[in-house]
MDAnalysis code that builds the backbone (N, CA, C; Angstrom):
import MDAnalysis as mda
import numpy as np

u = mda.Universe.empty(336, n_residues=112, atom_resindex=np.repeat(np.arange(112), 3), trajectory=True)
u.add_TopologyAttr("name", ["N", "CA", "C"] * 112)
u.add_TopologyAttr("resid", np.arange(1, 113))
u.add_TopologyAttr("resname", ["MET", "LEU", "ARG", "TYR", "LEU", "LEU", "PHE", "ALA", "LEU", "LEU", "LEU", "LEU", "HIS", "GLY", "ALA", "PHE", "HIS", "LEU", "ALA", "GLY", "PHE", "PHE", "ALA", "PRO", "VAL", "ALA", "GLY", "ARG", "VAL", "MET", "ALA", "ILE", "ASP", "ARG", "ALA", "PRO", "GLY", "ILE", "TYR", "TRP", "ALA", "ALA", "CYS", "SER", "ALA", "LEU", "PHE", "GLY", "LEU", "THR", "ALA", "LEU", "LEU", "LEU", "ILE", "LEU", "HIS", "GLU", "LYS", "HIS", "TRP", "THR", "TRP", "VAL", "ALA", "LEU", "LEU", "ALA", "ALA", "LEU", "THR", "SER", "GLN", "VAL", "LEU", "ILE", "ALA", "SER", "ALA", "TRP", "GLU", "GLN", "ALA", "ARG", "PHE", "GLY", "THR", "VAL", "PRO", "ASN", "ILE", "VAL", "ILE", "VAL", "LEU", "VAL", "VAL", "LEU", "ALA", "LEU", "LEU", "PHE", "VAL", "LYS", "GLU", "ALA", "PRO", "VAL", "MET", "PHE", "ARG", "ASP"])
u.atoms.positions = np.array([
    [21.786, -37.177, 58.820],
    [21.652, -36.487, 57.558],
    [23.005, -36.019, 57.014],
    [23.799, -35.382, 57.904],
    [25.096, -34.904, 57.446],
    [26.047, -36.050, 57.128],
    [25.846, -37.166, 57.801],
    [26.653, -38.362, 57.498],
    [26.440, -38.752, 56.035],
    [25.196, -38.688, 55.574],
    [24.900, -39.079, 54.194],
    [25.392, -38.040, 53.180],
    [25.424, -36.779, 53.584],
    [25.996, -35.762, 52.699],
    [27.499, -35.965, 52.546],
    [28.170, -36.271, 53.646],
    [29.604, -36.551, 53.568],
    [29.843, -37.821, 52.757],
    [29.007, -38.821, 52.944],
    [29.080, -40.061, 52.169],
    [28.993, -39.735, 50.672],
    [28.030, -38.898, 50.296],
    [27.854, -38.524, 48.885],
    [29.057, -37.736, 48.373],
    [29.586, -36.831, 49.195],
    [30.770, -36.053, 48.796],
    [31.961, -36.975, 48.553],
    [32.168, -37.936, 49.436],
    [33.275, -38.874, 49.271],
    [33.135, -39.697, 47.994],
    [31.939, -40.191, 47.743],
    [31.725, -40.979, 46.521],
    [31.875, -40.129, 45.263],
    [31.334, -38.924, 45.289],
    [31.423, -38.048, 44.122],
    [32.869, -37.644, 43.841],
    [33.572, -37.287, 44.899],
    [34.980, -36.895, 44.719],
    [35.807, -38.083, 44.213],
    [35.519, -39.255, 44.744],
    [36.195, -40.457, 44.259],
    [35.878, -40.734, 42.798],
    [34.644, -40.503, 42.403],
    [34.251, -40.710, 40.994],
    [34.994, -39.740, 40.073],
    [35.163, -38.508, 40.543],
    [35.905, -37.539, 39.727],
    [37.368, -37.942, 39.566],
    [37.914, -38.652, 40.540],
    [39.288, -39.118, 40.417],
    [39.425, -40.132, 39.305],
    [38.357, -40.823, 38.981],
    [38.422, -41.772, 37.865],
    [38.670, -41.054, 36.539],
    [38.323, -39.776, 36.470],
    [38.611, -39.003, 35.250],
    [40.114, -38.967, 34.983],
    [40.916, -38.957, 36.049],
    [42.365, -38.985, 35.878],
    [42.863, -40.282, 35.281],
    [42.080, -41.323, 35.453],
    [42.439, -42.608, 34.883],
    [42.099, -42.656, 33.396],
    [41.008, -42.022, 33.011],
    [40.530, -42.109, 31.625],
    [40.903, -40.919, 30.753],
    [41.074, -39.748, 31.346],
    [41.262, -38.519, 30.563],
    [42.736, -38.237, 30.309],
    [43.004, -37.475, 29.267],
    [44.384, -37.079, 29.010],
    [44.860, -36.069, 30.065],
    [46.110, -36.196, 30.455],
    [46.721, -35.246, 31.375],
    [48.006, -34.751, 30.729],
    [48.131, -33.459, 30.604],
    [49.328, -32.844, 30.015],
    [49.628, -33.393, 28.627],
    [48.588, -33.615, 27.851],
    [48.771, -34.052, 26.479],
    [49.005, -35.541, 26.286],
    [49.032, -36.306, 27.372],
    [49.235, -37.746, 27.254],
    [47.918, -38.448, 27.531],
    [47.677, -39.509, 26.832],
    [46.484, -40.308, 27.075],
    [46.822, -41.339, 28.148],
    [45.998, -41.431, 29.170],
    [46.278, -42.311, 30.288],
    [46.347, -43.774, 29.876],
    [45.637, -44.166, 28.825],
    [45.661, -45.561, 28.401],
    [47.065, -45.949, 27.924],
    [47.835, -44.985, 27.448],
    [49.196, -45.251, 26.973],
    [50.166, -45.216, 28.155],
    [50.059, -44.183, 28.963],
    [50.940, -44.020, 30.116],
    [50.131, -44.374, 31.356],
    [50.121, -45.635, 31.731],
    [49.215, -46.145, 32.762],
    [49.607, -45.781, 34.190],
    [50.860, -45.501, 34.454],
    [51.289, -45.270, 35.840],
    [50.517, -44.139, 36.513],
    [50.417, -42.954, 35.939],
    [49.635, -41.904, 36.611],
    [48.155, -42.281, 36.738],
    [47.631, -42.948, 35.763],
    [46.238, -43.365, 35.806],
    [45.950, -44.328, 36.939],
    [46.901, -45.194, 37.223],
    [46.739, -46.153, 38.324],
    [46.657, -45.408, 39.644],
    [47.455, -44.351, 39.811],
    [47.408, -43.564, 41.037],
    [46.050, -42.900, 41.225],
    [45.503, -42.361, 40.125],
    [44.190, -41.720, 40.207],
    [43.114, -42.753, 40.554],
    [43.191, -43.935, 39.964],
    [42.218, -44.984, 40.253],
    [42.353, -45.477, 41.699],
    [43.578, -45.596, 42.193],
    [43.792, -46.015, 43.573],
    [43.235, -44.988, 44.549],
    [43.401, -43.721, 44.234],
    [42.848, -42.660, 45.083],
    [41.321, -42.714, 45.062],
    [40.757, -43.001, 43.923],
    [39.313, -43.170, 43.822],
    [38.841, -44.312, 44.711],
    [39.594, -45.413, 44.713],
    [39.260, -46.557, 45.561],
    [39.367, -46.193, 47.036],
    [40.346, -45.349, 47.399],
    [40.476, -44.906, 48.790],
    [39.254, -44.108, 49.225],
    [38.760, -43.245, 48.352],
    [37.557, -42.482, 48.687],
    [36.345, -43.416, 48.800],
    [36.270, -44.407, 47.937],
    [35.182, -45.381, 48.027],
    [35.250, -46.168, 49.324],
    [36.452, -46.579, 49.712],
    [36.632, -47.300, 50.962],
    [36.252, -46.413, 52.150],
    [36.649, -45.149, 52.100],
    [36.295, -44.208, 53.171],
    [34.785, -44.080, 53.296],
    [34.104, -43.944, 52.163],
    [32.649, -43.816, 52.177],
    [32.006, -45.076, 52.767],
    [32.524, -46.221, 52.389],
    [31.983, -47.487, 52.905],
    [32.186, -47.589, 54.414],
    [33.384, -47.261, 54.874],
    [33.661, -47.323, 56.311],
    [32.796, -46.333, 57.101],
    [32.574, -45.156, 56.511],
    [31.737, -44.149, 57.158],
    [30.306, -44.649, 57.305],
    [29.757, -45.192, 56.253],
    [28.354, -45.616, 56.268],
    [28.163, -46.859, 57.138],
    [29.226, -47.656, 57.288],
    [29.155, -48.843, 58.148],
    [29.512, -48.526, 59.595],
    [29.721, -47.255, 59.900],
    [30.022, -46.787, 61.261],
    [31.318, -47.382, 61.809],
    [32.276, -47.608, 60.936],
    [33.570, -48.124, 61.384],
    [34.323, -47.020, 62.114],
    [35.047, -47.414, 63.129],
    [35.687, -46.462, 64.039],
    [36.786, -45.631, 63.377],
    [37.573, -46.233, 62.489],
    [38.763, -45.561, 61.966],
    [38.592, -45.007, 60.557],
    [37.375, -44.722, 60.147],
    [37.156, -44.175, 58.809],
    [37.845, -42.829, 58.643],
    [38.007, -42.095, 59.745],
    [38.595, -40.759, 59.658],
    [40.036, -40.814, 59.169],
    [40.792, -41.827, 59.610],
    [42.189, -41.924, 59.193],
    [42.308, -42.282, 57.715],
    [41.416, -43.103, 57.240],
    [41.398, -43.444, 55.807],
    [41.002, -42.202, 55.006],
    [40.084, -41.409, 55.541],
    [39.670, -40.174, 54.864],
    [40.831, -39.197, 54.754],
    [41.609, -39.063, 55.823],
    [42.783, -38.173, 55.763],
    [43.812, -38.665, 54.745],
    [44.034, -39.971, 54.708],
    [44.957, -40.544, 53.726],
    [44.454, -40.302, 52.308],
    [43.155, -40.493, 52.083],
    [42.574, -40.276, 50.755],
    [42.695, -38.811, 50.341],
    [42.401, -37.894, 51.249],
    [42.470, -36.465, 50.925],
    [43.907, -36.029, 50.659],
    [44.849, -36.528, 51.439],
    [46.259, -36.187, 51.227],
    [46.743, -36.731, 49.889],
    [46.429, -37.979, 49.604],
    [46.798, -38.576, 48.321],
    [46.158, -37.813, 47.170],
    [44.904, -37.455, 47.344],
    [44.191, -36.695, 46.336],
    [44.869, -35.360, 46.065],
    [45.284, -34.675, 47.118],
    [45.887, -33.354, 46.944],
    [47.238, -33.453, 46.253],
    [47.984, -34.506, 46.522],
    [49.252, -34.709, 45.816],
    [48.996, -34.926, 44.325],
    [48.004, -35.736, 43.995],
    [47.665, -35.965, 42.586],
    [47.153, -34.691, 41.924],
    [46.345, -33.924, 42.642],
    [45.819, -32.669, 42.105],
    [46.968, -31.714, 41.813],
    [47.945, -31.652, 42.718],
    [49.099, -30.783, 42.508],
    [49.886, -31.190, 41.270],
    [49.916, -32.481, 40.973],
    [50.649, -32.952, 39.808],
    [49.949, -32.605, 38.492],
    [48.668, -32.323, 38.557],
    [47.899, -31.947, 37.362],
    [47.086, -30.688, 37.670],
    [47.740, -29.706, 38.236],
    [47.072, -28.529, 38.796],
    [46.136, -27.834, 37.802],
    [46.562, -27.619, 36.582],
    [45.746, -26.887, 35.605],
    [44.393, -27.549, 35.356],
    [44.370, -28.862, 35.354],
    [43.146, -29.585, 35.057],
    [42.354, -29.968, 36.300],
    [43.022, -30.076, 37.431],
    [42.363, -30.676, 38.602],
    [42.289, -29.762, 39.822],
    [42.617, -28.487, 39.666],
    [42.727, -27.601, 40.831],
    [41.444, -27.464, 41.642],
    [40.307, -27.628, 41.013],
    [39.044, -27.460, 41.738],
    [38.764, -28.617, 42.705],
    [39.504, -29.692, 42.574],
    [39.382, -30.802, 43.510],
    [39.927, -30.470, 44.897],
    [40.625, -29.358, 45.005],
    [41.153, -28.925, 46.305],
    [40.020, -28.566, 47.251],
    [38.939, -28.020, 46.739],
    [37.809, -27.588, 47.592],
    [37.204, -28.775, 48.345],
    [36.819, -29.867, 47.675],
    [36.290, -30.994, 48.460],
    [37.321, -31.589, 49.412],
    [38.604, -31.565, 49.031],
    [39.632, -32.071, 49.950],
    [39.669, -31.239, 51.222],
    [39.572, -29.929, 51.100],
    [39.570, -29.059, 52.275],
    [38.356, -29.343, 53.145],
    [37.199, -29.501, 52.525],
    [35.968, -29.791, 53.283],
    [36.121, -31.119, 54.030],
    [36.616, -32.133, 53.352],
    [36.785, -33.446, 53.975],
    [37.768, -33.365, 55.141],
    [38.888, -32.708, 54.946],
    [39.892, -32.599, 56.007],
    [39.347, -31.818, 57.190],
    [38.629, -30.730, 56.950],
    [38.082, -29.945, 58.054],
    [37.057, -30.749, 58.863],
    [36.193, -31.484, 58.183],
    [35.207, -32.305, 58.882],
    [35.903, -33.382, 59.711],
    [36.883, -34.051, 59.110],
    [37.596, -35.119, 59.807],
    [38.354, -34.583, 61.016],
    [39.063, -33.461, 60.846],
    [39.809, -32.895, 61.960],
    [38.872, -32.466, 63.080],
    [37.737, -31.887, 62.724],
    [36.765, -31.495, 63.739],
    [36.282, -32.719, 64.519],
    [36.014, -33.806, 63.813],
    [35.552, -35.021, 64.477],
    [36.638, -35.675, 65.323],
    [37.874, -35.578, 64.887],
    [38.966, -36.193, 65.656],
    [39.246, -35.440, 66.961],
    [39.006, -34.138, 66.957],
    [39.336, -33.344, 68.133],
    [38.136, -33.041, 69.022],
    [36.982, -33.594, 68.698],
    [35.804, -33.454, 69.544],
    [35.712, -34.711, 70.404],
    [35.519, -34.528, 71.703],
    [35.480, -35.702, 72.585],
    [34.330, -36.647, 72.232],
    [33.191, -36.093, 71.952],
    [32.039, -36.919, 71.605],
    [31.558, -36.476, 70.221],
    [31.363, -37.438, 69.346],
    [30.949, -37.107, 67.976],
    [29.606, -36.387, 67.991],
    [29.475, -35.380, 67.130],
    [28.199, -34.682, 67.033],
    [27.066, -35.651, 66.684],
    [25.851, -35.223, 66.941],
    [24.674, -36.059, 66.744],
    [24.618, -36.633, 65.335],
    [24.983, -35.830, 64.320],
    [24.839, -36.307, 62.957],
    [25.810, -37.423, 62.598],
    [26.825, -37.710, 63.443],
    [27.772, -38.767, 63.153],
    [27.675, -39.921, 64.145],
    [26.681, -39.918, 64.987],
    [26.475, -41.032, 65.914],
    [25.739, -42.168, 65.222],
    [25.825, -43.320, 65.824],
    [25.113, -44.494, 65.269],
    [23.633, -44.331, 65.367],
])
C-alpha cells in the first residue's frame, strides 16, 4: 500500500515539475527561454523513471530517487518564490529513501 502512495507522490511531484517547462519563471516565458524549461522537464522525467523503477521492483530505484530529489531541490532553489512548496515532497522522498537504504531488510510495504 505504501509503495503505491510513494509511486503516486513521485508521479505527482514529477507532473508539477512540468509546470516549470510551461509556466513563466521570473517574468520570462519558458517557450522563449528553453534552457531552464528543459531542466524542469528532465527532472520530471527522472521522477517518472523513479516511479517506474519502484513499481517494477527494480533494485536501484532508491539512487534514482535521490538524484531526482536533489535535482529537483536545485531547480526549486533557482525559482524559490514560485516553487518553494516543492521542498516538502522532496524531503518526504529523501527521508523514505534514506530509511530504506539504511534498513537491512526492507519493510513489509516495500517487499515484492
